[in-house]
N, C-alpha and C positions, 0 to 999 in steps of 0.2 A: 504494500499499499505506498502509496506516496505520500509523504508526510509534508502539510503545508507549515511554512514558517511565517510568522507575522513579524515582519520588519518596519520599526519605527523610522520616520524620516529623520536624516542625518543633519538636515538643514535647519538653520536658524536665521531670524531676521528675514521671514518670508513675506512675500508682498500681499497687502488686502488691498480692499477697494480705496480706502483713504490714506494709504501709506504703506508703514512696514509693521510687523507684529512683533514690538518689541516686549521684553520681560519686565513686568511692572516692579515698583518697590514693595519690600515685604510689608505685611499688615501685623499688629501688636495686639496682644490680649488686653493690655492695660496702659493707661496714659504714663505709669512709672517706668514699665518696660520700653516705650517709645521714648522716653527721656532719657533713659541710659543709652540706648541706640544712638539718639541724634547727638549726644555728648562726644562718644566716640567718633562718630563721623566728622563732628566739626574740628576736635582735635587733629584728627588724620588730614582735613582739609587743609590746616595752616602748614602740616608738614609737606603736603603736595604743593602748595603756594612755594614754599622754601626750595623744593627740589626743581621749580622752574624758575628760580631767582625773583619771585615776586616778595622779596623781603627786604627792601631797601629801608635801613635805619628802622623808624617807628612809623613809617607809613604803612598802611594797609588794616584792614578789618572783615571778619566774616561774622555774620550774626546769624542766629538760630532762634525761631520763635519758641517758647516753652511750651509744651503740649498740654500742662496743666494749666499754669498761670499764663494765659493767653496774651495777656498785656505786658509780659516780660518776654525779654531776650536773652540768650547767652552770647558772650562776646569775648574777644580775647583780652587781658590786661595789658597795658602799653608798656612796651620796654622788654617784652620776653622775646627772644627770637624765637621765629615762627618754626626751626627745626626742631626745637626743645619742648615743644606745645604737649601738654599731656592733659587728660581730661579733667584732672584736680586743679589744674591752672585756669579753667574756665569761669568766668564770673557771670552772675545772673544781675540784671538791672531790668529796674521797670521803665516804664515810659516816661516817668519825670525825671529821670536820672539818678535814682535812688538805689544804693548796691543793696541786694537782698541775699546773694550769696557769693563769698569770697571777699579778701581784704584788699587786694590790689587795684589801684585807679584805672580808669579806661580812658582812651583818647577821646577828649571832648568831641572832636569831629566824627568819631564812630557814633557816639550818642546822638549828635544832632540829625545825622543822615538817615542812621539805621531806624531811630525812633519814629521819624516820620514815614518811611517806607512802610514799616509795619503797622503803623496807623492808617496809612491810606491805602492798603492793600492786606485785607483779611486773608488773601489767598496765598500769601507769601508766607513761606515757612523760614527761607534762607535769604539773605543778600550778603555779596561778595565785592570787594573793591581794593584795589591794590595799585600802585603807582609802576605798573609794567611797561617795560621799554616801548614795545611797538604801539600798544593802544595809546599810552600817553602822547607819543610822537603824532600818532593819526589823530588823537583828538584835537590837536593845534589846529588842525585844518577847518574844524567848526562845519564839517559835513558828515551826513549819515553814510554808512557802509554800502557802496556798490556791489551788486552780485555778480563776482566774478570766478568764485569756486564753489564747491558743494558746500564746504564748509561755511562759507559766507551764507549761502542760501539760509541757514539755520536762522539768520536774523532777519531774512527779507520782509519788509513791512512789519518787522516786530522789534523796533528799536526806536527809541525817541534820541534827541539831541538838545542839550541844554547849552545855551547860549551866555548865560549870565554868570561867567566866573567872576567871582569877587573877594578871591585870596582863601585863606584856610576856612572851611565851612565847620565852624565852632559854635553855631547855635542852629535851633531847631528850625528857624525861619528859612535859612539857606537850605535845610533838608528838605523843608517843605516845598520850595521850587524846584529841587532836583526830583522830587518824586511826582510833582506834578509834569515834569518833563518825561519820565519814565511812563506816566499813564499806566496802561494796561500791559504794556510790552514785557518783555525779558531781559531787556537792556536798555542802559541809557549811556549814551557817549556825551561827556562832560567837556565842553571846549577848553582847551588850556589846563586840563587837569586830570583827565582819564576815565574808566569806565566803571559803571557798576552792573553788575547780573543779579537776576534773582530767579527763585525756583520754589516747586512745591515741595523739595526736599533740598537738603545741604549738597548732596551729590548733584544735582541739577544745578543749582548756581554755582558751585565751582567748577563743574564741566563747562556751563555756558561762558565762564570766564577764559577758560584755557581756549576753547574755540573761537572766541572774539579776538582775544588778544593774537591768536595766531591768524585769523582773517585780516586782521589788521597790518600783520607783518607780510602776509601774501599781497595785499593790494599795494604797501609801499615798495616792496621789491620789483613787482610787475610794473608799477608806475615810474619808477627809477628807469627803466630799461624799455619802456615804448609805452604804447596806448592800451591797457588791458580792454579785452572783448568783455562786454557784460552779457550775462545769460538772460535769455528773453523773460517776460513777464510770467508768461503761463509755465514755463518751466521751472522757473524760480518759486512760484507758489506751490508747484508740485515737490520738488525737492524740499522745500519748507515742512511739508505735511509728512514728508518721511523721514528727515532726520532733526526736526525741530521740535519733537512733540515733548511732554514732561516724561514719558516712559524713557525715550531715547536719550533726554539729559542725565537721568539717572542711571541708567544702565551703561552708558558710555564710561563713568567715571569707576566701575566695579573693579577692573583690573588694577589699577593704581591703590584703591582701598584695600584690596586684597594683598597687594605688595607691601604697604606699609605695616599692617596688622601682623603679617608673616615675618616682616624683616625688623620692624622695630616695636617688639610688643609693648615696652614700656609705655607706648603713647596711651594706653589703657587706664594706667595707673591713675 
């Protein structure tokens, strides 16, 4: 008798009508379990930033909305190098700037901008910012990102541009202007300053930052040697649906998250 062997597909990221079928972020049995996982991913996010060189002095911050105290967010203390960040180093702060957990101070600009973003966008779990080389240079142009690469299409019609640079954003009013320019998008390019990215997970916000930084680098390199050919509107929209979803943002960071937890387990402490 011939035996029938059932074979599972070896393919991942298969196509569906509205894009790609990406694996989704895990679900948790309790807010406490979700909080523990978020703090790990936030600490790892800083180490990822450091690996890519997004750790110039005291500039840069990633925030994460607390799943229990939803008008509070976790963020990095100012002055601790991103490469040394651990779960126990993270600080919990409310939208009035009061420390709830931790003793180290945070960057005033981090509070001013992140508090405004979290208030304006209840859907946002995390927001990321640093003074990365290429995105900061691109921001000086004061323009949106043209869709010239597949990575760049992630942000097609899904990023804002803030033109009102007025020095260090050390108060909430500046943060409110940035959050208005962000709107409902996943990113905002702040002229003469840099970029902010947001997500429904920490992984998504960090991954979008990596993608936008690289997309800015690609544009600057292409522009330096010629005139980049832009992807047409319909193709750019289709590509954004394929690679610019919340699930794509989360899943795209998982190899790096796995790498840091395996190679630098002290991040969990």
